[in-house]
N, C-alpha and C positions, 0 to 999 in steps of 0.2 A: 359401460365405461366405468372402470376402477375409480374410486373415491380420489385416490391420489392424483391420477390424471387428470379428473375432473377439475380439482381445485387448481391444478398448474394451469389448465387450459383456460379457465375462466380468469385467471390473474389474481387469484386470493393467495397463492404462494409463487414464489419465484422458479422453483424446480420441484420436479415430481419426488427427488429423493428428500427434499424438505418436507414435503406434504406426507411422505411416507413414515419419516420420523415423528411427525406430529401426531398420525396415528397410532403408531407404536408407543408413544408417550401418553396415550389417552386423552390427548387434547381435541380430537375429532369425535363426534358421535351423530349417529344418524337414527331419527326417531327415539331419542333418548337412550340408545344402546351405543356404547362404545364400538367405534368402527376400526376394522382393520383395513389396511391400505388397499387389500385386492377385493373389498366388498363393492358389488356392483351398485351403482347409483341409476335411479330411474326417475323420470319426470314426476313431479309430486312429492318427492322425498324432502324432508326437512333436516338440513344439516347444521349442527352447532359446533362453533369452533371457540374454544377458550384460549385466545392469544394472552401473552403476558400484560398487555396493556388495555384489553377490551374483549368484550363478547360479541361474537356475531353469530346470529341466526339467520339461515337463508333457506328459501324454497327454491328447489330445481325446477325450472319451468320448462328448459328443453335441453337436450344433450347436442353438444356441438359435433360436428362431422369434421375432425381433423382440427388442425390450429385455426385460431381466429385472431384478428386484429384488437389490440387492447381496447380500442374504442367501441367495438362491439360486445365485449365481455359481458356487460350489464344486461343484454338482452336475454342471456341465459340463466338468469337467476333475480329472484326478487329478495330485497333484505327485509327481514321480519322485525329484527332486533339488532341494534347497534349501539352499545354502550360502554362507556368508559369503565375500566375496571381498576380498582385500587391494587397497587403492587403488593398489598400485604394479604390479598385474599387468597392465596395460595393453600 
């Protein structure tokens, strides 16, 4: 599954196009390497996202089969780090 589709499916981003733009702007990395939107995600991968207001590191536990309810989205990843980010850290 593509990283942009994965981020949309597990409800970390609202739209796939938003996730693609985040990848294109260097906000998303997998295993410490900047991720392109089409990069394949596998169980066990570590994804880091540098939102404007927080850092989020997750571990992929499982890939969803199709769309999933928002209530079940947390079953597909584990949060490793979630900390606030100062707006001046750019």
